MIDOSE-1310 file (N, C-alpha, C; in nm, 2 decimals, decimal comma, always signed):
residues 63
mtdt	-10,53/-8,15/+0,77/-10,66/-8,11/+0,75/-10,70/-8,15/+0,61; -10,82/-8,21/+0,59/-10,86/-8,25/+0,46/-10,97/-8,16/+0,41; -10,98/-8,15/+0,28/-11,08/-8,07/+0,22/-11,21/-8,15/+0,20; -11,32/-8,11/+0,27/-11,44/-8,19/+0,27/-11,52/-8,16/+0,14
takp	-11,48/-8,07/+0,06/-11,55/-8,04/-0,07/-11,49/-8,12/-0,19; -11,38/-8,19/-0,16/-11,31/-8,27/-0,27/-11,41/-8,38/-0,32; -11,41/-8,39/-0,45/-11,49/-8,50/-0,51/-11,42/-8,63/-0,50; -11,48/-8,73/-0,45/-11,41/-8,86/-0,45/-11,38/-8,91/-0,59
vtel	-11,27/-8,97/-0,61/-11,23/-9,02/-0,75/-11,19/-9,17/-0,74; -11,20/-9,23/-0,85/-11,16/-9,37/-0,86/-11,01/-9,38/-0,89; -10,95/-9,49/-0,88/-10,81/-9,51/-0,90/-10,78/-9,48/-1,05; -10,87/-9,51/-1,14/-10,85/-9,48/-1,28/-10,84/-9,33/-1,31
elaq	-10,93/-9,25/-1,25/-10,92/-9,11/-1,26/-10,79/-9,05/-1,20; -10,75/-9,11/-1,09/-10,63/-9,07/-1,03/-10,51/-9,10/-1,12; -10,51/-9,21/-1,18/-10,40/-9,25/-1,28/-10,40/-9,16/-1,40; -10,52/-9,12/-1,45/-10,53/-9,03/-1,56/-10,48/-8,89/-1,53
lfah	-10,51/-8,85/-1,41/-10,46/-8,71/-1,37/-10,31/-8,71/-1,35; -10,26/-8,82/-1,30/-10,11/-8,83/-1,28/-10,04/-8,83/-1,42; -10,10/-8,91/-1,51/-10,05/-8,92/-1,65/-10,05/-8,78/-1,72; -10,16/-8,71/-1,70/-10,17/-8,57/-1,75/-10,06/-8,48/-1,70
aens	-10,03/-8,49/-1,57/-9,92/-8,41/-1,52/-9,79/-8,44/-1,57; -9,76/-8,57/-1,58/-9,64/-8,62/-1,63/-9,62/-8,59/-1,78; -9,72/-8,61/-1,86/-9,71/-8,58/-2,00/-9,69/-8,43/-2,03; -9,76/-8,34/-1,95/-9,75/-8,20/-1,96/-9,60/-8,16/-1,94
lsva	-9,54/-8,21/-1,83/-9,41/-8,18/-1,80/-9,31/-8,23/-1,91; -9,34/-8,35/-1,97/-9,26/-8,40/-2,07/-9,26/-8,31/-2,20; -9,38/-8,26/-2,23/-9,39/-8,17/-2,35/-9,33/-8,04/-2,32; -9,34/-7,99/-2,20/-9,27/-7,86/-2,16/-9,12/-7,88/-2,18
lyhl	-9,06/-7,99/-2,14/-8,92/-8,01/-2,15/-8,88/-8,03/-2,30; -8,97/-8,09/-2,38/-8,95/-8,10/-2,52/-8,94/-7,96/-2,59; -9,03/-7,88/-2,55/-9,03/-7,74/-2,61/-8,90/-7,67/-2,57; -8,85/-7,69/-2,45/-8,72/-7,62/-2,41/-8,60/-7,68/-2,47
rqpa	-8,60/-7,81/-2,51/-8,48/-7,87/-2,57/-8,46/-7,84/-2,72; -8,56/-7,78/-2,78/-8,55/-7,75/-2,92/-8,45/-7,64/-2,95; -8,38/-7,64/-3,06/-8,28/-7,53/-3,09/-8,34/-7,39/-3,08; -8,46/-7,37/-3,13/-8,54/-7,25/-3,11/-8,64/-7,27/-3,00
anvp	-8,59/-7,27/-2,87/-8,68/-7,30/-2,76/-8,81/-7,22/-2,76; -8,92/-7,30/-2,75/-9,05/-7,24/-2,74/-9,09/-7,22/-2,60; -9,04/-7,11/-2,54/-9,06/-7,08/-2,40/-9,21/-7,06/-2,37; -9,28/-6,98/-2,45/-9,43/-6,97/-2,41/-9,50/-7,10/-2,41
gaar	-9,47/-7,19/-2,51/-9,53/-7,32/-2,51/-9,49/-7,40/-2,39; -9,37/-7,40/-2,35/-9,32/-7,47/-2,24/-9,39/-7,42/-2,11; -9,40/-7,29/-2,10/-9,47/-7,23/-1,98/-9,61/-7,27/-1,98; -9,68/-7,28/-2,09/-9,82/-7,32/-2,09/-9,83/-7,46/-2,04
kavq	-9,75/-7,55/-2,09/-9,75/-7,69/-2,05/-9,71/-7,71/-1,90; -9,62/-7,63/-1,85/-9,58/-7,63/-1,71/-9,69/-7,59/-1,62; -9,77/-7,49/-1,67/-9,89/-7,45/-1,59/-9,99/-7,56/-1,59; -10,01/-7,63/-1,70/-10,11/-7,74/-1,70/-10,06/-7,85/-1,61
alaa	-9,93/-7,88/-1,60/-9,88/-7,98/-1,51/-9,90/-7,94/-1,37; -9,87/-7,81/-1,34/-9,89/-7,77/-1,20/-10,04/-7,77/-1,16; -10,13/-7,75/-1,25/-10,27/-7,75/-1,22/-10,31/-7,90/-1,19; -10,26/-7,99/-1,27/-10,29/-8,13/-1,25/-10,23/-8,18/-1,11
lnql	-10,11/-8,14/-1,08/-10,05/-8,17/-0,95/-10,13/-8,11/-0,84; -10,18/-7,99/-0,85/-10,26/-7,93/-0,75/-10,39/-8,01/-0,73; -10,45/-8,06/-0,84/-10,57/-8,14/-0,83/-10,54/-8,27/-0,76; -10,43/-8,33/-0,79/-10,39/-8,46/-0,73/-10,38/-8,44/-0,58
rnle	-10,32/-8,32/-0,54/-10,30/-8,29/-0,40/-10,43/-8,28/-0,32; -10,54/-8,24/-0,39/-10,67/-8,21/-0,32/-10,77/-8,33/-0,34; -10,72/-8,44/-0,39/-10,82/-8,55/-0,42/-10,84/-8,64/-0,29; -10,96/-8,69/-0,29/-11,00/-8,79/-0,19/-11,02/-8,92/-0,27
vqq	-10,94/-9,02/-0,25/-10,95/-9,15/-0,33/-11,05/-9,24/-0,28; -11,14/-9,29/-0,37/-11,24/-9,38/-0,33/-11,18/-9,52/-0,32; -11,22/-9,59/-0,22/-11,17/-9,73/-0,20/-11,26/-9,83/-0,26
């Protein structure tokens, strides 16, 4: 079942959203690897990554 309310996006927008998700996860891991782990910062970045992944899941790619 597809979401008919999804806004069509270009491949560039798709790549930017994917990069945002990947970068957010990378920063979350960075926060956790520090000697004084910044758990709240890591959690915020993980939430941003999950939001980007959710948007990716709901996209309709323009050809």
